[in-house]
VMD Tcl script that builds the backbone (N, CA, C; Angstrom):
set m [mol new atoms 447]
animate dup $m
set s [atomselect $m all]
$s set {name element resname resid chain x y z} {
  {N N MET 1 A 15.397 5.804 -3.994}
  {CA C MET 1 A 14.606 7.026 -3.950}
  {C C MET 1 A 13.353 6.875 -4.820}
  {N N LYS 2 A 13.534 6.227 -5.971}
  {CA C LYS 2 A 12.396 6.027 -6.874}
  {C C LYS 2 A 11.299 5.223 -6.176}
  {N N TRP 3 A 11.700 4.176 -5.446}
  {CA C TRP 3 A 10.732 3.345 -4.731}
  {C C TRP 3 A 10.027 4.167 -3.644}
  {N N ARG 4 A 10.779 4.946 -2.885}
  {CA C ARG 4 A 10.176 5.758 -1.821}
  {C C ARG 4 A 9.159 6.725 -2.383}
  {N N VAL 5 A 9.507 7.370 -3.485}
  {CA C VAL 5 A 8.592 8.323 -4.122}
  {C C VAL 5 A 7.338 7.598 -4.608}
  {N N ALA 6 A 7.516 6.415 -5.204}
  {CA C ALA 6 A 6.366 5.646 -5.695}
  {C C ALA 6 A 5.443 5.252 -4.536}
  {N N VAL 7 A 6.033 4.809 -3.423}
  {CA C VAL 7 A 5.220 4.443 -2.265}
  {C C VAL 7 A 4.534 5.681 -1.701}
  {N N ASP 8 A 5.259 6.795 -1.595}
  {CA C ASP 8 A 4.648 8.049 -1.126}
  {C C ASP 8 A 3.390 8.373 -1.934}
  {N N ARG 9 A 3.506 8.300 -3.243}
  {CA C ARG 9 A 2.361 8.622 -4.117}
  {C C ARG 9 A 1.229 7.611 -3.958}
  {N N ALA 10 A 1.600 6.350 -3.827}
  {CA C ALA 10 A 0.595 5.289 -3.750}
  {C C ALA 10 A -0.203 5.318 -2.443}
  {N N VAL 11 A 0.455 5.664 -1.331}
  {CA C VAL 11 A -0.249 5.653 -0.044}
  {C C VAL 11 A -0.817 7.019 0.344}
  {N N ALA 12 A -0.504 8.054 -0.442}
  {CA C ALA 12 A -1.012 9.405 -0.148}
  {C C ALA 12 A -2.545 9.448 -0.071}
  {N N PRO 13 A -3.266 8.750 -0.957}
  {CA C PRO 13 A -4.732 8.785 -0.833}
  {C C PRO 13 A -5.245 8.205 0.493}
  {N N LEU 14 A -4.429 7.415 1.155}
  {CA C LEU 14 A -4.801 6.870 2.461}
  {C C LEU 14 A -4.352 7.789 3.593}
  {N N GLY 15 A -3.746 8.928 3.230}
  {CA C GLY 15 A -3.298 9.893 4.231}
  {C C GLY 15 A -1.952 9.555 4.845}
  {N N LEU 16 A -1.157 8.746 4.140}
  {CA C LEU 16 A 0.123 8.298 4.682}
  {C C LEU 16 A 1.290 8.763 3.824}
  {N N THR 17 A 2.464 8.779 4.445}
  {CA C THR 17 A 3.723 8.962 3.735}
  {C C THR 17 A 4.448 7.619 3.738}
  {N N HIS 18 A 5.528 7.522 2.983}
  {CA C HIS 18 A 6.324 6.295 2.967}
  {C C HIS 18 A 6.800 5.931 4.367}
  {N N ALA 19 A 7.313 6.903 5.102}
  {CA C ALA 19 A 7.830 6.636 6.454}
  {C C ALA 19 A 6.709 6.171 7.382}
  {N N GLN 20 A 5.549 6.793 7.304}
  {CA C GLN 20 A 4.417 6.370 8.130}
  {C C GLN 20 A 3.983 4.955 7.755}
  {N N TYR 21 A 3.963 4.683 6.447}
  {CA C TYR 21 A 3.619 3.338 5.991}
  {C C TYR 21 A 4.614 2.319 6.559}
  {N N ALA 22 A 5.909 2.612 6.476}
  {CA C ALA 22 A 6.927 1.687 6.976}
  {C C ALA 22 A 6.706 1.402 8.459}
  {N N LEU 23 A 6.381 2.428 9.213}
  {CA C LEU 23 A 6.137 2.261 10.638}
  {C C LEU 23 A 4.885 1.422 10.882}
  {N N LEU 24 A 3.788 1.759 10.207}
  {CA C LEU 24 A 2.529 1.034 10.408}
  {C C LEU 24 A 2.630 -0.416 9.944}
  {N N ALA 25 A 3.246 -0.648 8.783}
  {CA C ALA 25 A 3.360 -2.015 8.277}
  {C C ALA 25 A 4.231 -2.860 9.202}
  {N N SER 26 A 5.304 -2.279 9.717}
  {CA C SER 26 A 6.158 -3.001 10.668}
  {C C SER 26 A 5.390 -3.296 11.952}
  {N N LEU 27 A 4.674 -2.315 12.440}
  {CA C LEU 27 A 3.876 -2.496 13.656}
  {C C LEU 27 A 2.797 -3.559 13.432}
  {N N HIS 28 A 2.204 -3.568 12.251}
  {CA C HIS 28 A 1.197 -4.564 11.892}
  {C C HIS 28 A 1.798 -5.971 11.954}
  {N N GLY 29 A 2.963 -6.146 11.331}
  {CA C GLY 29 A 3.618 -7.450 11.345}
  {C C GLY 29 A 4.010 -7.889 12.736}
  {N N MET 30 A 4.540 -6.969 13.510}
  {CA C MET 30 A 4.952 -7.300 14.872}
  {C C MET 30 A 3.733 -7.631 15.734}
  {N N GLY 31 A 2.652 -6.886 15.526}
  {CA C GLY 31 A 1.422 -7.135 16.275}
  {C C GLY 31 A 0.808 -8.480 15.951}
  {N N ARG 32 A 0.918 -8.899 14.694}
  {CA C ARG 32 A 0.375 -10.200 14.290}
  {C C ARG 32 A 1.099 -11.340 14.980}
  {N N SER 33 A 2.356 -11.119 15.355}
  {CA C SER 33 A 3.091 -12.161 16.075}
  {C C SER 33 A 2.977 -11.977 17.595}
  {N N GLY 34 A 2.065 -11.112 18.014}
  {CA C GLY 34 A 1.795 -10.939 19.436}
  {C C GLY 34 A 2.638 -9.902 20.143}
  {N N GLU 35 A 3.468 -9.211 19.396}
  {CA C GLU 35 A 4.359 -8.231 20.017}
  {C C GLU 35 A 3.701 -6.853 20.044}
  {N N GLN 36 A 3.832 -6.169 21.159}
  {CA C GLN 36 A 3.433 -4.769 21.282}
  {C C GLN 36 A 4.725 -4.005 21.584}
  {N N PRO 37 A 5.446 -3.628 20.507}
  {CA C PRO 37 A 6.797 -3.105 20.708}
  {C C PRO 37 A 6.824 -1.719 21.334}
  {N N SER 38 A 7.951 -1.446 21.938}
  {CA C SER 38 A 8.216 -0.086 22.401}
  {C C SER 38 A 8.630 0.735 21.180}
  {N N GLN 39 A 8.632 2.040 21.339}
  {CA C GLN 39 A 9.086 2.904 20.250}
  {C C GLN 39 A 10.527 2.567 19.883}
  {N N ARG 40 A 11.362 2.283 20.885}
  {CA C ARG 40 A 12.768 1.942 20.654}
  {C C ARG 40 A 12.877 0.650 19.848}
  {N N ARG 41 A 12.110 -0.351 20.229}
  {CA C ARG 41 A 12.135 -1.643 19.519}
  {C C ARG 41 A 11.676 -1.462 18.081}
  {N N LEU 42 A 10.642 -0.652 17.866}
  {CA C LEU 42 A 10.156 -0.405 16.508}
  {C C LEU 42 A 11.198 0.360 15.697}
  {N N ALA 43 A 11.895 1.284 16.326}
  {CA C ALA 43 A 12.977 2.015 15.652}
  {C C ALA 43 A 14.070 1.046 15.219}
  {N N ASP 44 A 14.461 0.145 16.119}
  {CA C ASP 44 A 15.485 -0.847 15.782}
  {C C ASP 44 A 15.013 -1.740 14.632}
  {N N HIS 45 A 13.749 -2.134 14.677}
  {CA C HIS 45 A 13.183 -3.022 13.656}
  {C C HIS 45 A 13.130 -2.353 12.282}
  {N N THR 46 A 12.762 -1.084 12.245}
  {CA C THR 46 A 12.604 -0.380 10.965}
  {C C THR 46 A 13.896 0.251 10.464}
  {N N GLY 47 A 14.859 0.449 11.357}
  {CA C GLY 47 A 16.081 1.134 10.968}
  {C C GLY 47 A 15.943 2.648 10.981}
  {N N LEU 48 A 14.808 3.139 11.482}
  {CA C LEU 48 A 14.601 4.583 11.593}
  {C C LEU 48 A 15.155 5.075 12.922}
  {N N GLU 49 A 15.513 6.340 12.969}
  {CA C GLU 49 A 16.028 6.935 14.198}
  {C C GLU 49 A 14.928 6.967 15.262}
  {N N PRO 50 A 15.262 6.654 16.521}
  {CA C PRO 50 A 14.251 6.654 17.588}
  {C C PRO 50 A 13.487 7.979 17.706}
  {N N LEU 51 A 14.176 9.095 17.561}
  {CA C LEU 51 A 13.499 10.393 17.650}
  {C C LEU 51 A 12.483 10.559 16.520}
  {N N TYR 52 A 12.826 10.078 15.322}
  {CA C TYR 52 A 11.920 10.150 14.173}
  {C C TYR 52 A 10.715 9.235 14.388}
  {N N VAL 53 A 10.943 8.041 14.945}
  {CA C VAL 53 A 9.837 7.120 15.244}
  {C C VAL 53 A 8.896 7.760 16.253}
  {N N SER 54 A 9.453 8.426 17.251}
  {CA C SER 54 A 8.630 9.102 18.252}
  {C C SER 54 A 7.759 10.174 17.595}
  {N N LYS 55 A 8.345 10.954 16.714}
  {CA C LYS 55 A 7.603 12.009 16.001}
  {C C LYS 55 A 6.502 11.397 15.129}
  {N N LEU 56 A 6.851 10.344 14.372}
  {CA C LEU 56 A 5.861 9.680 13.522}
  {C C LEU 56 A 4.745 9.078 14.371}
  {N N ALA 57 A 5.106 8.448 15.483}
  {CA C ALA 57 A 4.108 7.811 16.347}
  {C C ALA 57 A 3.134 8.831 16.911}
  {N N ARG 58 A 3.634 9.995 17.318}
  {CA C ARG 58 A 2.732 11.039 17.835}
  {C C ARG 58 A 1.761 11.497 16.751}
  {N N ALA 59 A 2.263 11.690 15.520}
  {CA C ALA 59 A 1.397 12.114 14.416}
  {C C ALA 59 A 0.367 11.036 14.086}
  {N N LEU 60 A 0.784 9.777 14.094}
  {CA C LEU 60 A -0.138 8.679 13.793}
  {C C LEU 60 A -1.153 8.478 14.921}
  {N N GLU 61 A -0.748 8.779 16.142}
  {CA C GLU 61 A -1.686 8.731 17.274}
  {C C GLU 61 A -2.738 9.831 17.108}
  {N N THR 62 A -2.296 11.025 16.756}
  {CA C THR 62 A -3.224 12.142 16.533}
  {C C THR 62 A -4.220 11.815 15.415}
  {N N ALA 63 A -3.741 11.090 14.399}
  {CA C ALA 63 A -4.614 10.699 13.276}
  {C C ALA 63 A -5.527 9.527 13.640}
  {N N GLY 64 A -5.358 8.964 14.834}
  {CA C GLY 64 A -6.213 7.870 15.273}
  {C C GLY 64 A -5.800 6.505 14.759}
  {N N LEU 65 A -4.560 6.384 14.252}
  {CA C LEU 65 A -4.127 5.125 13.643}
  {C C LEU 65 A -3.351 4.217 14.601}
  {N N LEU 66 A -2.775 4.799 15.640}
  {CA C LEU 66 A -2.094 3.962 16.622}
  {C C LEU 66 A -2.279 4.529 18.014}
  {N N ALA 67 A -2.068 3.637 18.973}
  {CA C ALA 67 A -2.167 4.024 20.386}
  {C C ALA 67 A -0.786 3.904 21.011}
  {N N ARG 68 A -0.461 4.895 21.829}
  {CA C ARG 68 A 0.793 4.884 22.578}
  {C C ARG 68 A 0.422 4.750 24.049}
  {N N THR 69 A 0.968 3.741 24.716}
  {CA C THR 69 A 0.683 3.543 26.139}
  {C C THR 69 A 1.996 3.349 26.883}
  {N N ARG 70 A 2.017 3.778 28.126}
  {CA C ARG 70 A 3.210 3.616 28.963}
  {C C ARG 70 A 3.437 2.140 29.251}
  {N N ASP 71 A 4.679 1.755 29.192}
  {CA C ASP 71 A 5.070 0.389 29.526}
  {C C ASP 71 A 5.009 0.257 31.054}
  {N N PRO 72 A 4.223 -0.696 31.570}
  {CA C PRO 72 A 4.126 -0.817 33.034}
  {C C PRO 72 A 5.448 -1.207 33.697}
  {N N ASN 73 A 6.354 -1.837 32.930}
  {CA C ASN 73 A 7.651 -2.248 33.496}
  {C C ASN 73 A 8.718 -1.165 33.368}
  {N N ASP 74 A 8.473 -0.167 32.514}
  {CA C ASP 74 A 9.442 0.915 32.296}
  {C C ASP 74 A 8.668 2.182 31.960}
  {N N PRO 75 A 8.404 3.017 32.959}
  {CA C PRO 75 A 7.566 4.197 32.742}
  {C C PRO 75 A 8.129 5.196 31.719}
  {N N ARG 76 A 9.412 5.040 31.355}
  {CA C ARG 76 A 9.983 5.931 30.337}
  {C C ARG 76 A 9.634 5.466 28.935}
  {N N ALA 77 A 9.278 4.174 28.793}
  {CA C ALA 77 A 9.048 3.588 27.468}
  {C C ALA 77 A 7.570 3.664 27.081}
  {N N MET 78 A 7.345 3.854 25.788}
  {CA C MET 78 A 5.990 3.860 25.238}
  {C C MET 78 A 5.802 2.606 24.396}
  {N N ARG 79 A 4.700 1.906 24.622}
  {CA C ARG 79 A 4.336 0.735 23.811}
  {C C ARG 79 A 3.376 1.202 22.723}
  {N N LEU 80 A 3.520 0.607 21.546}
  {CA C LEU 80 A 2.707 1.016 20.409}
  {C C LEU 80 A 1.820 -0.121 19.941}
  {N N SER 81 A 0.607 0.220 19.522}
  {CA C SER 81 A -0.301 -0.756 18.930}
  {C C SER 81 A -1.207 -0.026 17.951}
  {N N LEU 82 A -1.674 -0.762 16.946}
  {CA C LEU 82 A -2.589 -0.188 15.967}
  {C C LEU 82 A -3.988 -0.109 16.556}
  {N N THR 83 A -4.694 0.947 16.221}
  {CA C THR 83 A -6.113 1.034 16.557}
  {C C THR 83 A -6.877 0.253 15.483}
  {N N GLU 84 A -8.159 0.103 15.651}
  {CA C GLU 84 A -8.968 -0.579 14.631}
  {C C GLU 84 A -8.858 0.165 13.298}
  {N N GLN 85 A -8.961 1.489 13.358}
  {CA C GLN 85 A -8.808 2.302 12.137}
  {C C GLN 85 A -7.409 2.114 11.555}
  {N N GLY 86 A -6.408 2.053 12.413}
  {CA C GLY 86 A -5.033 1.854 11.971}
  {C C GLY 86 A -4.851 0.510 11.280}
  {N N ARG 87 A -5.484 -0.540 11.821}
  {CA C ARG 87 A -5.403 -1.862 11.180}
  {C C ARG 87 A -6.043 -1.820 9.800}
  {N N ASP 88 A -7.175 -1.152 9.681}
  {CA C ASP 88 A -7.868 -1.068 8.391}
  {C C ASP 88 A -7.020 -0.312 7.364}
  {N N VAL 89 A -6.522 0.852 7.733}
  {CA C VAL 89 A -5.701 1.659 6.820}
  {C C VAL 89 A -4.423 0.909 6.455}
  {N N THR 90 A -3.815 0.252 7.432}
  {CA C THR 90 A -2.565 -0.476 7.175}
  {C C THR 90 A -2.801 -1.636 6.217}
  {N N ARG 91 A -3.885 -2.392 6.409}
  {CA C ARG 91 A -4.185 -3.501 5.491}
  {C C ARG 91 A -4.374 -2.994 4.067}
  {N N ARG 92 A -5.085 -1.874 3.920}
  {CA C ARG 92 A -5.281 -1.296 2.577}
  {C C ARG 92 A -3.954 -0.815 1.994}
  {N N ALA 93 A -3.125 -0.171 2.818}
  {CA C ALA 93 A -1.832 0.327 2.342}
  {C C ALA 93 A -0.919 -0.831 1.936}
  {N N ILE 94 A -0.924 -1.915 2.704}
  {CA C ILE 94 A -0.109 -3.081 2.352}
  {C C ILE 94 A -0.542 -3.621 0.995}
  {N N GLY 95 A -1.844 -3.665 0.747}
  {CA C GLY 95 A -2.338 -4.115 -0.555}
  {C C GLY 95 A -1.852 -3.232 -1.688}
  {N N VAL 96 A -1.874 -1.931 -1.475}
  {CA C VAL 96 A -1.409 -0.981 -2.491}
  {C C VAL 96 A 0.083 -1.175 -2.761}
  {N N VAL 97 A 0.868 -1.294 -1.708}
  {CA C VAL 97 A 2.316 -1.441 -1.857}
  {C C VAL 97 A 2.652 -2.802 -2.472}
  {N N GLN 98 A 1.908 -3.839 -2.128}
  {CA C GLN 98 A 2.120 -5.144 -2.765}
  {C C GLN 98 A 1.870 -5.055 -4.270}
  {N N GLY 99 A 0.871 -4.265 -4.674}
  {CA C GLY 99 A 0.617 -4.035 -6.099}
  {C C GLY 99 A 1.800 -3.360 -6.775}
  {N N LEU 100 A 2.390 -2.398 -6.101}
  {CA C LEU 100 A 3.596 -1.735 -6.630}
  {C C LEU 100 A 4.750 -2.730 -6.755}
  {N N LEU 101 A 4.905 -3.564 -5.755}
  {CA C LEU 101 A 5.968 -4.561 -5.769}
  {C C LEU 101 A 5.763 -5.550 -6.921}
  {N N ASP 102 A 4.507 -5.927 -7.160}
  {CA C ASP 102 A 4.207 -6.802 -8.304}
  {C C ASP 102 A 4.652 -6.147 -9.608}
  {N N GLN 103 A 4.350 -4.859 -9.758}
  {CA C GLN 103 A 4.758 -4.131 -10.971}
  {C C GLN 103 A 6.273 -4.089 -11.091}
  {N N LEU 104 A 6.946 -3.800 -9.985}
  {CA C LEU 104 A 8.399 -3.670 -9.992}
  {C C LEU 104 A 9.077 -4.984 -10.379}
  {N N LEU 105 A 8.549 -6.093 -9.880}
  {CA C LEU 105 A 9.192 -7.390 -10.087}
  {C C LEU 105 A 8.657 -8.164 -11.287}
  {N N GLU 106 A 7.715 -7.593 -11.997}
  {CA C GLU 106 A 7.158 -8.259 -13.180}
  {C C GLU 106 A 8.230 -8.656 -14.197}
  {N N PRO 107 A 9.224 -7.783 -14.483}
  {CA C PRO 107 A 10.270 -8.176 -15.447}
  {C C PRO 107 A 11.081 -9.403 -15.005}
  {N N PHE 108 A 11.093 -9.701 -13.694}
  {CA C PHE 108 A 11.798 -10.876 -13.188}
  {C C PHE 108 A 10.902 -12.106 -13.140}
  {N N GLY 109 A 9.653 -11.950 -13.533}
  {CA C GLY 109 A 8.719 -13.075 -13.495}
  {C C GLY 109 A 7.805 -13.070 -12.290}
  {N N GLY 110 A 7.733 -11.961 -11.568}
  {CA C GLY 110 A 6.849 -11.865 -10.406}
  {C C GLY 110 A 7.571 -12.108 -9.098}
  {N N GLN 111 A 6.828 -11.892 -8.018}
  {CA C GLN 111 A 7.422 -11.964 -6.681}
  {C C GLN 111 A 7.939 -13.345 -6.314}
  {N N SER 112 A 7.303 -14.409 -6.822}
  {CA C SER 112 A 7.702 -15.748 -6.381}
  {C C SER 112 A 8.555 -16.501 -7.405}
  {N N SER 113 A 9.012 -15.803 -8.437}
  {CA C SER 113 A 9.806 -16.483 -9.467}
  {C C SER 113 A 11.213 -16.807 -8.953}
  {N N PRO 114 A 11.841 -17.848 -9.499}
  {CA C PRO 114 A 13.225 -18.173 -9.103}
  {C C PRO 114 A 14.176 -17.004 -9.350}
  {N N ARG 115 A 13.966 -16.277 -10.437}
  {CA C ARG 115 A 14.848 -15.140 -10.743}
  {C C ARG 115 A 14.732 -14.063 -9.664}
  {N N THR 116 A 13.501 -13.789 -9.216}
  {CA C THR 116 A 13.295 -12.802 -8.157}
  {C C THR 116 A 13.935 -13.272 -6.861}
  {N N ARG 117 A 13.771 -14.554 -6.528}
  {CA C ARG 117 A 14.384 -15.077 -5.292}
  {C C ARG 117 A 15.907 -14.939 -5.336}
  {N N ARG 118 A 16.522 -15.220 -6.495}
  {CA C ARG 118 A 17.979 -15.048 -6.634}
  {C C ARG 118 A 18.347 -13.573 -6.465}
  {N N PHE 119 A 17.594 -12.710 -7.120}
  {CA C PHE 119 A 17.844 -11.272 -7.042}
  {C C PHE 119 A 17.765 -10.791 -5.592}
  {N N VAL 120 A 16.749 -11.227 -4.881}
  {CA C VAL 120 A 16.580 -10.815 -3.482}
  {C C VAL 120 A 17.747 -11.306 -2.635}
  {N N ARG 121 A 18.168 -12.555 -2.828}
  {CA C ARG 121 A 19.325 -13.073 -2.070}
  {C C ARG 121 A 20.571 -12.229 -2.340}
  {N N GLU 122 A 20.807 -11.904 -3.612}
  {CA C GLU 122 A 21.984 -11.103 -3.959}
  {C C GLU 122 A 21.875 -9.691 -3.388}
  {N N LEU 123 A 20.693 -9.129 -3.444}
  {CA C LEU 123 A 20.487 -7.790 -2.907}
  {C C LEU 123 A 20.705 -7.770 -1.395}
  {N N VAL 124 A 20.184 -8.765 -0.698}
  {CA C VAL 124 A 20.386 -8.854 0.755}
  {C C VAL 124 A 21.873 -8.977 1.065}
  {N N THR 125 A 22.586 -9.778 0.292}
  {CA C THR 125 A 24.027 -9.921 0.494}
  {C C THR 125 A 24.724 -8.576 0.345}
  {N N LEU 126 A 24.365 -7.841 -0.706}
  {CA C LEU 126 A 24.967 -6.520 -0.920}
  {C C LEU 126 A 24.633 -5.552 0.211}
  {N N LEU 127 A 23.374 -5.542 0.620}
  {CA C LEU 127 A 22.956 -4.601 1.659}
  {C C LEU 127 A 23.525 -4.956 3.029}
  {N N ASP 128 A 23.826 -6.240 3.244}
  {CA C ASP 128 A 24.408 -6.659 4.525}
  {C C ASP 128 A 25.923 -6.491 4.571}
  {N N ALA 129 A 26.552 -6.249 3.419}
  {CA C ALA 129 A 28.007 -6.091 3.382}
  {C C ALA 129 A 28.397 -4.826 4.136}
  {N N PRO 130 A 29.357 -4.930 5.059}
  {CA C PRO 130 A 29.773 -3.734 5.801}
  {C C PRO 130 A 30.475 -2.743 4.871}
  {N N LEU 131 A 30.147 -1.506 5.057}
  {CA C LEU 131 A 30.797 -0.440 4.290}
  {C C LEU 131 A 31.797 0.243 5.201}
  {N N ASP 132 A 33.014 0.375 4.719}
  {CA C ASP 132 A 34.088 0.978 5.500}
  {C C ASP 132 A 34.656 2.129 4.684}
  {N N PRO 133 A 34.089 3.336 4.862}
  {CA C PRO 133 A 34.628 4.457 4.095}
  {C C PRO 133 A 36.099 4.657 4.398}
  {N N ARG 134 A 36.858 4.828 3.347}
  {CA C ARG 134 A 38.300 5.005 3.525}
  {C C ARG 134 A 38.614 6.403 4.026}
  {N N ASP 135 A 39.479 6.429 5.016}
  {CA C ASP 135 A 39.974 7.692 5.553}
  {C C ASP 135 A 41.227 8.043 4.753}
  {N N PRO 136 A 41.238 9.192 4.062}
  {CA C PRO 136 A 42.403 9.531 3.240}
  {C C PRO 136 A 43.687 9.668 4.052}
  {N N HIS 137 A 43.567 9.802 5.354}
  {CA C HIS 137 A 44.745 9.947 6.207}
  {C C HIS 137 A 45.198 8.624 6.814}
  {N N ASP 138 A 44.500 7.561 6.479}
  {CA C ASP 138 A 44.821 6.235 7.016}
  {C C ASP 138 A 45.981 5.640 6.210}
  {N N ALA 139 A 47.115 5.423 6.850}
  {CA C ALA 139 A 48.322 4.937 6.161}
  {C C ALA 139 A 48.107 3.552 5.570}
  {N N HIS 140 A 47.322 2.716 6.226}
  {CA C HIS 140 A 47.077 1.362 5.732}
  {C C HIS 140 A 46.446 1.414 4.335}
  {N N HIS 141 A 45.435 2.263 4.168}
  {CA C HIS 141 A 44.775 2.399 2.872}
  {C C HIS 141 A 45.673 3.054 1.835}
  {N N GLU 142 A 46.522 3.976 2.297}
  {CA C GLU 142 A 47.462 4.612 1.347}
  {C C GLU 142 A 48.400 3.573 0.774}
  {N N ASN 143 A 48.866 2.631 1.609}
  {CA C ASN 143 A 49.726 1.562 1.116}
  {C C ASN 143 A 48.975 0.679 0.121}
  {N N ASP 144 A 47.706 0.402 0.360}
  {CA C ASP 144 A 46.889 -0.381 -0.580}
  {C C ASP 144 A 46.835 0.322 -1.922}
  {N N ASP 145 A 46.642 1.637 -1.879}
  {CA C ASP 145 A 46.549 2.413 -3.115}
  {C C ASP 145 A 47.872 2.394 -3.893}
  {N N LYS 146 A 49.007 2.480 -3.161}
  {CA C LYS 146 A 50.327 2.474 -3.818}
  {C C LYS 146 A 50.599 1.126 -4.450}
  {N N GLU 147 A 50.178 0.048 -3.760}
  {CA C GLU 147 A 50.419 -1.293 -4.314}
  {C C GLU 147 A 49.640 -1.521 -5.594}
  {N N GLN 148 A 48.477 -0.876 -5.723}
  {CA C GLN 148 A 47.651 -1.048 -6.913}
  {C C GLN 148 A 48.191 -0.267 -8.103}
  {N N SER 149 A 49.047 0.716 -7.856}
  {CA C SER 149 A 49.569 1.567 -8.941}
  {C C SER 149 A 50.573 0.848 -9.791}
}
mol reanalyze $m
mol bondsrecalc $m
mol representation Tube
mol addrep $m
């Protein structure tokens, strides 16, 4: 939450929120590799809900930062791309967020330090670990709890 709030504050002068930044930066990266993703593909890539991506995309289109066009192969799908203004704002926002990341990782020796690389690997491992909330009515887990007593 602290990171999201910091990014919100940092990109606000550019007229963006954290969620808009995440969408634009992802679209920027995908566009650099030649991809013009659909809203669904961008939702999958960012981990945001498709309905939320659609709402953000409409707002960013209204602001002149991205273009939404119908997919010629699937008339239900919308393809997204940055406008020239969107590329400019996104490049500036990425620079601002990279500055924040530099500040955050300074105690580890910076973004490219061995300590930061280890930290990132461990963090990715933790974030990729499946979470299985225990159901209090699940007999299997109740037996686990009794064995630990």
